[in-house]
N, C-alpha and C positions, 0 to 999 in steps of 0.2 A: 468872539469866536466864543463856544461852550465850552466847559471844561470836560477832557475825557473822564469817563468815571475810574476808579479804581478797578474794577473789575476789568476793565479794557484794555489798560495799562497793564495788571500781569497779565492778560493774555498775548499782549505784545514784547513781553520783555524775550522771548525766546527767539524774536529778530533782530532786537535791537543786540543782543548781547553778541552777534555773531560780527558786528561791527568794530567789535575793540580785538586787540590782539591777544590770545592765549597766555596765560601766565608761564615767566620764564622755568623751565624747568632748572631742580639748582646743578650744578656738577657737585663732586665726589665730597670735597670734604667741605660744600657750601650744606649739604647732605649730613655731615657730620660725621663721616669717615673721612680715618688718616691711615694713607696708604706710604708703609715702609717708615725708618727712622728721620731721615733726613730729611730737610725743609725747602720749602720751595723758594724761587724766586719771589718778587713782589707782585707779577701778574703770573705765576705759575701755568708760563705758557713760553713755549720757543723764542717768544718775541722777547725774552727778557733778556736775549743775547743783543746788546747794543748793534743795530744796525738792519740784523735780522727782518725782515718784512712779508708779512704773508697775504695775500688777499683770496677772493673767491667770486669765482663766477655760477650761478644757481639756476638751472634749465628745469621749469615745472610749466609743461604746455598740456593743455588738453587732459587727458585721460593716461597717456601711455609715455608722455615724455617724464623722464625723474633724472635728469643726470647733471652733471656740470665739469667744475677747474677750479682748483686749489693751483697758486703757484709759490711758491716758496723763495725768496732771494735773499743769500747771502749775506750783500753789503750792500749801500748806497749807490756804488761807485759802478766803474763798467767791469762786469765782469769777466769778460775774456780779454780784458787786456790786466786784469789785477786778480787771477785765478785764486781760488783756494783749496788746500789740500783737501781730499776726499778720497772717499770708499766706500764700496758695497760689501756688503755681506748674503750671501744667500741659504737661507733654510731650507726653503723648497722650494725649484726654481720654474713651476709651472705659472711661467707668466712672461709679460713682452715689454720688459724692459731696457726700454733705448737709451744707448750709449752707456752701457756698463761693458763694454770689451777696451775701449779708450781711457775710463774713470781706473779698471783694472791697471791697463799696462801703464801709465805714466801719475796716475796721483795726486787727478785734479780734475777739479771742475770748474767748467769755463762758459757755464749758463743759470739761469735761475733753475730749480727741480720745477715739473711738471704734474700734477698728478690729476687724472680723468678716469673713463671707462677704456674698458678691452678694444672696443675698436675704432676708437679714436684717436689712438698714438698716433698713429700717422700725419693728420692733421694738426695736431696741438706740436709735433717736432716742427711743422715744416709751417707754423706760427714762431716758434721757439727760435727758428734759423733768422725768419724776417727782421726777430724784433733782435738778434743779437746784430745782423749785417746795415740795422736803420740807426746804432750808436756812434753817436762822434768820435771818430779815433778808429774804424771799424770797415773805413773805405774801401779800407785792399786785403782784408779778411778774404779767403777763400774756403778757406774750412771750418767749418763749426760743429761741435759734439754737444748737440741737445739728447738733455737727459729728462724722460719724461716715463714714470711708473703708472700701473695701472690697477684695478680692480673690478669684474667683471659686475654689473649693477643690472643683469638681464633680466633679477627677479621681478623687480619691479618699473624697470627701463626698457622701452622698446629700443635695444640695444642694436641692433638691425638698419635702424634708422639714421642712426651717426649722426643724432641733431647736434652736437658741437663743432664750430667752426673757427676759422682761424681766427675772426674777428672776437670771441669768444674767449678762447685762450690769453690775446691781448688785450681785452678790456680786462678777467684775472690779475696779468701782469699788471696793470695800471691802476687799477683798486689797491693792489700791496701796500701794508701801511704797517707800522710799529703801534704797539698799545695791544687790548683786548683781542685775543682773535675767538672769532666768532664758532662754535664746535655745533654738531649735531647734524642735519640733514640738512646739508648747506656746501656748494661747490662741488668737488671731485665725492663727496660724502653722500651727497642727496638722493640717490636712488639705490643706497648698499645693506645690507642684513648685516646682522651679528650676531652667533647665538640664537637662532629665529625670531631677532631681536632687532628693532629697525637702530641701525647703526651709523656710521657718519665720520665726521672729522672730530678729535678729540687732541688736546695738546697737553702738554705739565712741563716743569722744571724742579731741578734741586741747583740748591745752591752749597756748594762745601764750606765745611770750617776756612778760617784763614790757616788753622794748623796742617789743613791740608791742599790746603795752594789757593783757595777763596773763589776758584773758576767753578762756574755755572753750568749744567748740560741742561741742553732744552730738547725737546721731544716733541713731535707732529704724527699722527695717526691718520689713516683712512682705513677703514674698519668693513671687511668683506668676509668673514671666516667663520667657523662653525665649530663645535665641540663641546664642553658638558662648562657650561659657567657657573664660574667662583667666585663671590668673592669672601674677601677676609677668611676664606676655608669655607665657606658656605656653600652649598652647590645647590645653586639655585633651582637647577631643573629636576632635581630629584624631588626639591618643595611642589613646583611645578604640576608634576606629576601626580602628589598627593591630591592636588587642594582641587585641581583641576582635570574637565571630560578631554583628554588625549583627542577626542575625533574635534574638541572644537578648536583648538592650533594647529595651523597646516605643519604637513612634514617640512622636516626644516629648508628654507629655502636656501639659506647659507652654501650648504652640502661644505661643500670642498670650500671653495671661495677662498678670500685673497685677505692680504695684510701688507701696507706701505706703510713702514714705518722711515720719519726722516729726523737728526739727531743734530743736532748745532753745540757746538761747544767753543767756549771762549778762551779754553785750553792751550797752547800751541804746540797742536800734535803734527807729526809727518803721518801720511798715509797708510802706516802699518801699524801704529798704534788707532787713528780711527777704525780702523778695520776689525781692530780687535772690540773696539768701542760698539761699534755698528752691531758685532755679534752677540756683546751684553745687552743692547737694549730688545735685541728678539726676545730676552725671556721671559719681556712683559706678555707674550704670547701665552706660552706654557702656566706663567700665574695666573694667568685668568681660565684659564678653562682649555684654551687652544691646543692645537697637537702637528701643526705642519703637515698635513692632511697631503692623499695625493697628489689632486686638485686643485692644492693652493700656491700660489707663487706670492712667498712670504718674504720680503726683502727689506735691507735696512741701509740707510745710503746716511751718511756720515760724514759733516766738512767742522773745518776749525775757520774760526773768524778772527784769531790771531791775525792783525796783518805784520809780527815781523815773519809769519810764515807762507806769505801768497807767495805768489811765481808772476814776475810783470813782464807782458809777456812782450819780445822783440829787443828784452836786454841783450847787452852785447860782450858782458860778463861770462866766461865759460866756466866759472865756478859759482855757488849762494852758500852763501856761511848762515845759519839759524842755527837759534835757540831752542831746544824740543823739552817736554818731559821725560823723566827719567820714568824708564818699564817701571822701578819700584813704587812709583809714585798714582800709579795707573788705579791699582783696587777702588779708589773712593770715586772716581770717574764713573768703571764699569758699577757700582753701587747706585750710583747717581740717575745710569742709565737705566738699569733695569727698573727701579723705580718711577720713574717718570714715564717710560712706556705703559708699564699697567698703570700706571693712574690716567693717565694718555687713552687709553681702551676705555676704560672706564667709564670717561668723563664724555668718550663719544656715545656711551649710550646711555647716561644720563640725561645727557640734553637733547639726545633725538629724539622726536613728537611718531606717532604713529603717522606711518604714511599710506595712500591708496595708491596703488599705479596699473600698470598694464596688465589687461587679463582681470582687472579684479586683483590681483594680487594684492595682501595685505599683509603689513610687517607691523606688527602693534609695537608702542615703546615699553621699556624696562616697567614690569609694576613698580614703582618706588611704595607708594602706599604698605602694599604686601611686604614689600624688600624690609623695609622701618622693622614689621613687628616682627619678620622674621628673625631679623638683626637680635631686636631687644628680647626675644625668645632665648636664640646661641646662646646670649652675653649672661643666661640665670641657669643656664643649663650645666 
């Protein structure tokens, strides 16, 4: 067989290049940016909390389906039988967070947390109930409080098709694992947008010094909100306006949007202080330029993985003795939650790639090359 000519090989290169995956986009710290002053855990992820697992199911079908599911599981055991203290804080309540009232009333989480799109919350809740009822030891359970959060991915995804099924939710739960967490346009972040760019799933963590308790705070976000993006005080939107034709970029697809934030810590906290911790995690939104707009569903769900504060289902004793962190020791945890949330939001943007979806709508990836030059210039001004 004759060897291909050099010119023919060169002409074929674009075809071959499509067979290989694109270079992964960096996380914030890989890019050279440090957010805050506290140090992250080894993975800089919510899975720095031992036993916490995250799973995704990503749905990309045809031209119009861009959605998915993300599952966060608090510990490896039966969460219904060993409930974890939890709390939810609402910055703006334009959302469909199933399970809120029981967590608010009793202060415990008894299922994994599922994130998906707005119109698939019922399917996700039904799947979560199926999952809990199927676990050994739950044969007599007759009441389950599924916790399901959402954002509206209707800019890129044909949300009315309600493509997420119960089986997809169960797949995300079965896929949940410890270790590094996939970020960007995956799972529940597949079709989301943020600050008019492609958003998605992001995560980060902070490890407190031993003098402050040595505890870890991990955060995972599903970003789908608007505002004026800022990074390290630099207003990215203003720089884009100066350098590009405003007609070249679509009107803000995120508009109002939403943001779901999940916070995990191994600090032994009760629901009261978990609610205070959740409130601080929501600071990541304004730190990056969001403002809890009228149509935005901005929620933070916080839980503690500390075994000593769990509630064992069916325990015959009428009392429970637990040891919790004092109020005076909470400030470092508050700072950790704010910093980790800010970095998780930025990681969702840094890792997400450009995506085209429903009706040809296109969400551009955050332009990291331009960002690097802007930050360098900013440093010297």
